[in-house]
Backbone bond lengths (Angstrom), bond angles and torsions (degrees), N, CA, C in turn:
res aa  C-N    CA-C-N  psi(-1)  N-CA   C-N-CA  omega(-1)  CA-C   N-CA-C  phi
1 X - - - 1.406 - - 1.607 108.77 -
2 X 1.273 116.48 131.18 1.447 121.06 -179.45 1.519 113.76 -76.08
3 X 1.312 121.72 161.21 1.446 119.33 178.89 1.457 112.06 -58.70
4 X 1.314 116.93 -43.81 1.512 117.15 176.17 1.516 115.04 -54.82
5 X 1.291 117.63 -45.57 1.479 120.69 -179.48 1.506 108.45 -63.93
6 X 1.350 119.51 -42.75 1.500 119.89 175.50 1.445 113.51 -62.59
7 X 1.325 119.27 -37.41 1.481 123.07 -179.83 1.468 106.55 -67.30
8 X 1.316 121.94 -46.86 1.504 126.14 178.77 1.466 108.60 -59.05
9 X 1.232 116.65 -47.49 1.551 121.78 -179.16 1.504 109.73 -53.79
10 X 1.357 116.97 -52.82 1.433 124.07 -177.66 1.620 109.27 -58.87
11 X 1.319 115.15 -48.52 1.420 120.72 -179.38 1.514 110.49 -59.03
12 X 1.290 118.10 -41.54 1.502 127.73 -178.18 1.487 106.06 -66.94
13 X 1.306 121.19 -42.19 1.461 124.07 174.50 1.550 111.21 -59.57
14 X 1.226 117.46 -46.63 1.540 121.33 175.73 1.543 107.84 -57.55
15 X 1.246 115.54 -41.73 1.499 119.79 -175.10 1.503 108.45 -64.57
16 X 1.378 119.21 -38.83 1.399 123.98 -173.80 1.548 111.16 -83.28
17 X 1.374 116.33 -7.59 1.409 120.31 177.67 1.494 117.89 92.94
18 X 1.355 115.90 5.34 1.435 114.48 173.80 1.517 112.60 -125.28
19 X 1.278 117.80 28.13 1.473 124.67 -179.43 1.533 108.56 -91.61
20 X 1.338 109.64 -161.40 1.514 118.83 -175.21 1.592 108.73 -64.01
21 X 1.279 116.36 -40.96 1.450 124.05 -176.58 1.468 116.20 -134.80
22 X 1.385 118.35 152.04 1.441 117.74 167.85 1.517 114.25 -78.19
23 X 1.238 119.41 154.53 1.471 124.10 -175.96 1.552 109.93 -113.56
24 X 1.338 115.65 142.10 1.434 119.18 -178.85 1.520 111.04 -84.73
25 X 1.377 119.79 -34.64 1.400 123.60 179.50 1.536 112.90 -124.94
26 X 1.256 116.21 83.77 1.505 117.31 179.37 1.486 119.35 -48.40
27 X 1.364 117.55 -38.36 1.396 121.18 174.28 1.468 116.16 -58.51
28 X 1.306 116.48 -42.84 1.535 121.81 173.49 1.429 111.94 -60.34
29 X 1.425 117.44 -48.77 1.468 118.46 178.51 1.518 111.95 -61.47
30 X 1.210 116.64 -37.00 1.522 121.78 177.15 1.499 111.48 -60.63
31 X 1.310 119.53 -39.02 1.449 127.76 177.17 1.589 108.75 -64.26
32 X 1.398 110.28 -46.71 1.506 116.02 178.83 1.561 109.72 -61.87
33 X 1.266 118.60 -41.34 1.504 121.14 179.84 1.602 107.68 -60.31
34 X 1.311 115.40 -45.92 1.458 120.67 179.96 1.601 109.56 -60.57
35 X 1.325 114.80 -40.33 1.490 121.71 -178.15 1.573 106.04 -65.37
36 X 1.343 117.95 -49.38 1.450 118.75 -178.61 1.609 108.35 -63.52
37 X 1.262 116.87 -41.62 1.453 119.64 -175.05 1.572 110.21 -63.04
38 X 1.362 117.81 -29.30 1.445 118.62 -179.15 1.556 110.17 -86.52
39 X 1.333 120.81 -4.51 1.419 121.09 -176.72 1.577 106.24 -75.87
40 X 1.330 117.04 146.57 1.474 116.42 173.81 1.456 112.66 -72.45
41 X 1.307 111.18 154.24 1.570 117.40 -178.90 1.499 110.91 -57.03
42 X 1.222 121.24 -29.23 1.508 124.70 -176.45 1.539 111.19 -94.58
43 X 1.394 116.74 13.98 1.473 117.74 174.47 1.448 107.87 -55.48
44 X 1.396 117.19 136.60 1.409 123.18 -170.48 1.577 107.97 -66.02
45 X 1.320 119.22 -42.60 1.426 120.69 -178.37 1.523 110.18 -61.54
46 X 1.315 118.26 -43.49 1.473 119.95 177.29 1.510 112.13 -62.28
47 X 1.262 114.92 -43.66 1.484 119.42 174.67 1.463 115.96 -57.34
48 X 1.316 115.12 -38.44 1.447 122.74 177.89 1.604 110.03 -66.99
49 X 1.385 112.85 -47.94 1.446 118.18 176.67 1.493 112.98 -56.91
50 X 1.310 117.12 -42.79 1.462 127.71 -178.31 1.573 106.52 -62.47
51 X 1.352 112.54 -40.75 1.521 118.64 -179.92 1.552 112.04 -64.18
52 X 1.367 113.95 -44.80 1.500 120.21 175.32 1.569 107.54 -62.28
53 X 1.189 119.19 -44.50 1.478 122.30 -177.69 1.524 106.74 -59.15
54 X 1.307 116.71 -48.52 1.453 120.67 -176.90 1.501 113.15 -65.73
55 X 1.329 114.78 -33.01 1.483 122.76 -178.29 1.549 111.21 -67.88
56 X 1.322 112.42 -49.19 1.567 113.68 -171.88 1.486 112.19 -137.35
57 X 1.459 116.78 -21.37 1.369 120.78 -171.58 1.497 110.02 78.11
58 X 1.408 122.06 7.06 1.377 120.21 -177.26 1.544 115.63 -68.70
59 X 1.283 117.56 -17.77 1.450 117.73 178.96 1.522 111.91 -61.72
60 X 1.264 119.91 -37.72 1.471 123.78 179.73 1.478 113.44 -72.27
61 X 1.345 118.19 -21.22 1.472 123.19 -174.10 1.511 109.56 -109.30
62 X 1.301 118.47 8.55 1.381 120.64 -174.41 1.492 116.22 -84.13
63 X 1.408 118.27 106.75 1.430 119.80 -172.66 1.573 114.16 -66.13
64 X 1.367 118.69 -22.78 1.448 123.42 178.16 1.538 107.06 -67.42
65 X 1.291 117.38 -33.55 1.483 122.48 178.67 1.513 113.04 -81.40
66 X 1.361 117.36 -57.42 1.435 125.55 -170.41 1.523 112.74 -81.81
67 X 1.316 120.68 -28.75 1.484 121.69 179.99 1.472 116.68 -108.41
68 X 1.364 117.05 -6.73 1.427 123.01 174.55 1.465 115.30 -115.95
69 X 1.340 119.02 -54.74 1.488 122.93 -176.90 1.500 114.84 -68.72
70 X 1.359 113.87 -57.54 1.501 118.44 -173.61 1.493 109.20 -63.50
71 X 1.362 123.11 -52.62 1.438 119.75 -169.98 1.502 114.51 -60.74
72 X 1.344 114.93 -36.44 1.468 118.67 -177.52 1.541 117.37 -94.12
73 X 1.286 112.38 4.45 1.541 116.39 178.17 1.558 109.49 -63.17
74 X 1.295 112.88 128.54 1.478 118.04 -179.58 1.475 112.63 102.81
75 X 1.378 115.84 -19.41 1.459 118.73 179.57 1.566 108.27 -84.25
76 X 1.305 120.35 -45.33 1.513 118.58 -179.74 1.488 110.10 -115.93
77 X 1.356 118.33 -26.63 1.471 120.61 179.76 1.529 110.55 -129.87
78 X 1.241 119.32 150.24 1.405 125.11 -175.67 1.554 116.38 -129.07
79 X 1.366 114.21 3.47 1.331 116.16 -177.52 1.461 116.31 -92.17
80 X 1.315 119.77 115.43 1.470 127.88 -171.86 1.492 109.63 -65.36
81 X 1.251 120.43 -42.21 1.551 118.70 178.00 1.474 107.59 -62.69
82 X 1.408 119.42 -45.69 1.415 119.24 -178.32 1.503 112.81 -60.49
83 X 1.371 121.07 -37.95 1.429 123.77 176.56 1.486 112.47 -61.40
84 X 1.349 115.30 -43.58 1.528 121.44 178.37 1.576 108.22 -59.22
85 X 1.336 115.91 -45.55 1.446 124.19 178.33 1.486 111.98 -55.20
86 X 1.364 115.16 -49.29 1.471 123.72 178.79 1.452 114.59 -61.00
87 X 1.402 113.99 -43.09 1.514 119.78 176.11 1.476 110.45 -59.08
88 X 1.281 114.87 -45.36 1.501 123.05 -178.45 1.505 109.72 -62.14
89 X 1.407 117.72 -47.20 1.428 120.79 178.63 1.481 111.15 -58.92
90 X 1.312 117.54 -46.61 1.527 120.10 179.99 1.422 112.69 -62.22
91 X 1.378 117.46 -39.59 1.474 123.99 -179.38 1.520 112.19 -64.62
92 X 1.344 115.66 -44.91 1.451 121.21 175.45 1.475 111.85 -63.59
93 X 1.308 118.26 -47.62 1.484 124.67 179.48 1.524 110.81 -54.34
94 X 1.367 111.06 -49.70 1.490 113.79 179.71 1.656 113.94 -64.84
95 X 1.283 112.93 -34.52 1.449 119.73 179.00 1.559 107.64 -65.12
96 X 1.314 116.48 -43.05 1.514 121.71 178.92 1.581 108.05 -60.63
97 X 1.391 114.99 -44.02 1.420 115.90 179.48 1.467 112.94 -64.68
98 X 1.361 121.54 -35.60 1.437 123.11 177.34 1.515 109.63 -65.25
99 X 1.379 114.97 -46.54 1.468 114.66 179.27 1.497 115.89 -60.91
100 X 1.368 113.40 -40.15 1.541 118.21 177.02 1.541 109.27 -58.74
101 X 1.254 115.48 -44.95 1.536 117.72 179.91 1.426 111.51 -61.70
102 X 1.312 120.18 -44.28 1.453 123.23 178.49 1.538 111.67 -65.06
103 X 1.188 114.17 -36.76 1.564 117.68 175.43 1.579 110.73 -62.89
104 X 1.329 116.85 -48.49 1.393 122.51 177.52 1.606 112.18 -57.97
105 X 1.275 116.12 -28.71 1.475 122.30 -173.53 1.590 107.97 -87.43
106 X 1.443 117.90 -5.58 1.338 117.39 -178.33 1.620 111.32 -70.15
107 X 1.236 124.23 147.46 1.450 126.18 176.04 1.515 111.04 -60.64
108 X 1.292 119.06 141.66 1.449 122.61 171.54 1.383 116.45 60.63
């Protein structure tokens, strides 16, 4: 399963009510799913998210993405491209935090 397929499956599970988080505006999340589905496999943002996922897997466990961005999408913001950008920003920021923590834990 590709990263994009896994991402879409997780979003669709959220939309159906048995995913990682409940959603406030199912119509908006459905539009976001369609937006992601139409993106080419080599979309730079998807490639970066896949890279973060391969690095530490922190994308799937990132509360700023899955408990803040996805559930409220459609309530205050409706721009699918902006949501994907915010998800990527959060994932990269979290990945940097993880790397900084690992560096601090290195001996000497």
